[in-house]
C-alpha positions in Angstrom: 88.4 99.9 88.5 89.8 96.5 89.5 93.3 97.3 90.6 92.8 98.6 94.2 89.8 96.5 94.8 90.1 93.2 96.6 89.2 89.9 95.0 86.3 88.5 96.9 87.5 84.9 97.3 89.7 84.5 100.3 90.9 81.9 102.7 91.6 82.0 106.4 93.0 79.3 108.7 89.6 78.9 110.2 87.0 79.1 107.4 86.5 79.9 103.7 84.2 82.6 102.5 83.3 82.9 98.9 82.0 86.1 97.2 80.6 86.2 93.7 82.6 88.4 91.4 84.7 91.4 92.2 83.7 94.0 94.9 84.3 97.4 93.5 83.7 99.5 96.6 86.0 98.4 99.4 88.0 95.6 101.0 86.0 92.5 102.1 85.7 92.2 105.9 88.5 90.6 108.0 91.6 91.7 106.0 93.2 93.8 108.8 95.8 91.3 110.1 93.9 91.2 113.4 93.9 87.9 115.3 92.8 85.1 113.0 92.5 87.5 110.0 94.3 87.6 106.7 95.5 90.6 104.6 95.3 91.3 100.9 98.9 90.3 100.3 97.7 87.0 98.7 97.1 85.4 95.3 94.3 87.1 93.3 94.5 90.3 95.3 97.8 92.1 95.8 100.3 89.2 95.9 103.3 90.5 94.0 105.1 91.7 97.1 105.5 90.2 100.5 103.6 91.9 103.3 105.4 95.0 104.6 108.3 94.5 102.3 108.1 97.7 100.2 109.7 101.1 100.7 106.4 102.8 101.6 104.7 103.0 104.9 101.4 103.0 106.8 101.0 105.4 109.8 98.1 105.9 112.2 97.6 108.2 115.1 94.8 109.4 117.4 94.0 113.0 118.1 95.2 114.4 121.5 98.4 112.4 120.7 97.8 110.1 123.6 98.1 106.3 124.1 95.2 106.0 126.5 91.4 106.3 126.1 88.6 107.5 128.4 85.5 105.3 128.3 82.6 106.8 126.2 84.8 109.6 124.8 85.0 110.2 121.0 88.4 110.5 119.2 89.6 111.1 115.7 91.8 108.4 114.1 94.0 109.4 111.2 95.5 107.0 108.7 98.0 107.5 105.9 99.5 105.1 103.3 102.6 106.2 101.3 104.3 104.6 98.4 106.5 106.3 95.8 104.4 108.1 93.2 101.5 105.6 93.1 98.0 107.0 92.6 95.6 104.4 94.2 95.4 103.5 97.8 93.0 101.6 100.1 92.7 100.5 103.7 90.7 98.6 106.3 90.6 99.0 110.1 89.0 97.3 113.1 89.2 98.0 116.9 89.2 95.0 119.2 89.6 94.4 122.9 93.0 92.7 123.7 91.3 90.5 126.3 89.1 88.5 123.9 89.4 90.0 120.4 85.8 91.2 120.4 84.7 94.5 118.9 85.6 97.6 121.0 83.7 100.8 120.8 82.0 102.3 117.7 83.5 103.5 114.5 81.7 106.2 112.5 82.3 108.0 109.2 83.6 111.5 108.6 83.3 111.2 104.8 80.7 108.8 103.4 81.9 109.5 99.9 85.4 108.1 100.6 84.7 105.5 103.3 82.1 102.9 104.4 81.3 100.6 107.3 81.1 96.8 107.1 80.1 94.1 109.5 82.0 90.9 109.9 80.4 87.5 109.2 80.9 83.9 110.3 83.8 83.7 112.8 84.2 87.4 112.5 80.6 88.2 113.4 80.4 91.1 115.7 83.5 92.8 114.4 82.8 96.2 112.8 85.1 97.4 110.0 85.8 100.6 108.1 87.2 100.6 104.6 87.5 102.7 101.5 85.0 103.3 98.7 85.9 103.6 95.1 86.0 107.4 95.3 88.3 107.0 98.4 91.1 105.2 96.4 92.3 108.4 94.7 95.6 109.8 96.1 95.2 112.8 98.4 98.5 113.9 97.0 101.2 112.3 94.9 102.2 108.9 96.4 99.9 109.2 99.4 96.4 108.2 100.5 94.9 109.6 103.7 91.7 109.1 105.6 90.3 110.0 109.1 87.3 108.6 111.0 85.7 108.8 114.4 85.9 106.2 117.2 83.8 106.4 120.3 85.4 104.4 123.1 83.3 101.8 124.8 81.3 102.8 127.8 81.8 99.4 129.4 85.4 98.3 128.8 87.5 95.2 129.1 90.8 97.0 129.3 93.3 97.7 126.5 92.1 98.2 122.9 94.1 97.7 119.7 93.3 99.1 116.3 94.4 96.8 113.5 94.9 98.5 110.2 96.0 97.3 106.7 96.7 99.5 103.7 97.3 98.9 100.0 99.3 101.0 97.5 98.5 100.0 93.9 99.9 101.0 90.5 96.5 100.7 88.8 97.7 98.5 86.0 94.7 96.0 86.2 96.8 93.2 87.6 98.0 92.2 91.1 101.6 93.0 90.2 103.5 96.0 91.4 101.3 96.5 94.5 102.2 96.8 98.2 100.4 95.8 101.3 101.3 97.3 104.7 99.9 96.7 108.2 100.2 98.5 111.5 98.6 98.6 115.0 97.5 101.3 117.4 97.5 100.1 121.0 95.5 102.1 123.6 95.3 101.4 127.3 92.2 102.2 129.3 92.8 105.4 131.3 92.5 104.3 134.9 94.3 107.3 136.4 91.6 109.9 135.9 93.4 112.0 138.5 96.1 112.8 136.0 93.7 114.1 133.5 91.9 116.2 136.2 95.3 117.6 137.1 96.0 118.4 133.4 92.8 120.4 133.3 93.5 122.1 136.6 96.7 123.5 135.4 95.3 124.3 132.0 97.8 122.2 130.2 98.0 122.9 126.4 100.4 121.0 124.1 100.9 122.1 120.5 102.6 119.2 118.5 105.3 120.1 115.9 103.0 119.8 112.8 105.1 121.8 110.4 108.5 122.3 112.1 110.6 120.9 114.9 109.2 123.1 117.6 106.9 121.7 120.3 105.0 124.2 122.5 103.8 123.5 126.1 101.9 126.0 128.2 100.3 125.8 131.7 99.3 127.9 134.7 102.1 129.5 136.7 103.8 129.2 139.2 104.1 125.5 138.7 107.3 124.3 136.9 107.2 121.0 135.1 110.3 118.9 134.3 110.1 118.0 130.6 111.6 115.0 128.9 111.1 113.5 125.4 111.6 109.7 125.1 111.4 107.4 122.1 109.3 104.2 122.3 112.3 102.3 123.7 112.4 104.7 126.7 115.6 106.5 125.7 115.7 110.3 126.5 116.0 112.4 123.3 118.1 115.6 123.0 116.0 118.7 123.2 116.5 122.4 123.8 114.1 124.1 126.2 113.3 127.8 126.4 110.7 128.9 128.9 109.0 132.3 129.8 106.2 133.4 132.1 103.6 135.9 131.1 100.0 136.6 132.2 100.1 133.9 134.8 101.1 131.3 132.2 104.3 129.5 131.6 105.1 128.7 128.0 108.0 126.3 127.1 109.3 126.0 123.6 111.0 122.8 122.9 113.4 122.9 119.9 113.9 119.3 118.7 117.4 118.4 117.5 117.8 117.6 113.8 118.9 114.0 114.5 115.4 113.3 115.9 113.7 111.5 113.1 110.1 111.3 112.1 108.0 109.0 114.3 106.1 108.7 117.6 107.7 109.8 120.9 106.5 110.1 124.5 106.5 113.5 126.1 106.9 113.3 129.9 105.9 116.2 132.1 106.8 115.8 135.8 106.1 117.5 139.1 106.2 116.4 142.7 103.0 114.3 142.7 102.2 113.8 139.0 103.8 112.5 135.8 101.8 113.4 132.7 102.7 111.5 129.5 101.5 112.3 126.0 102.2 110.5 122.7 103.6 113.0 120.2 104.0 112.4 116.4 107.0 114.2 114.9 106.6 114.5 111.1 
């Protein structure tokens, strides 16, 4: 199947790498749009549409819905590519330190049938990539491809880490026409305020994101009362309706999200006298 698979002759501004023939089991390394990298929105690959110009999307999130990582802790990264009613999808991802663009942490597979690991070469030596396999190109449902993998944060860090991700949605017509390439990033700061996480554990904080509806649930130990705010990524406070009750030494707050709050990532802020807890929340 040639359509979703990337042609293995590609150019970068730094060097040229030539592969013999067509690779049928994944994107070649260094196509995530990371620093000094290309994407597959190019001639001989998926060049029909300009990068990020389609009506589809690529979305990524980390479990726990947070924007910080703890050193040496393992997280699940979920990725989804959408485009109309297309049936073939692919992706590639890499995690790099912001400070020097070197590899950050360790990526591992959750499904070896649908994904594989690759090492970078030449100027990308040391970078570790994850990409699809041929079996992993099939849509998980109409117009959508989805994958998830594990990432173990580095034990010795250099600060902030960014995941660079590229996805392709293809019409499977054996040409590079009618395909779309999308890119996105997931930026994670190193958690240097461990006291906040300790406080979260102390109060037994539990947050249930709104997976299937627009209700967000928060519970924690009584008698503490937390001031709750929901902000968008520009810092604006979003309209919400709160309903709290106390039972069995726990306080449970139900947040009803207004209908004009669209799908996307928001920041949940929980405040008390000495602590402000923030969590990144994805609203479908």
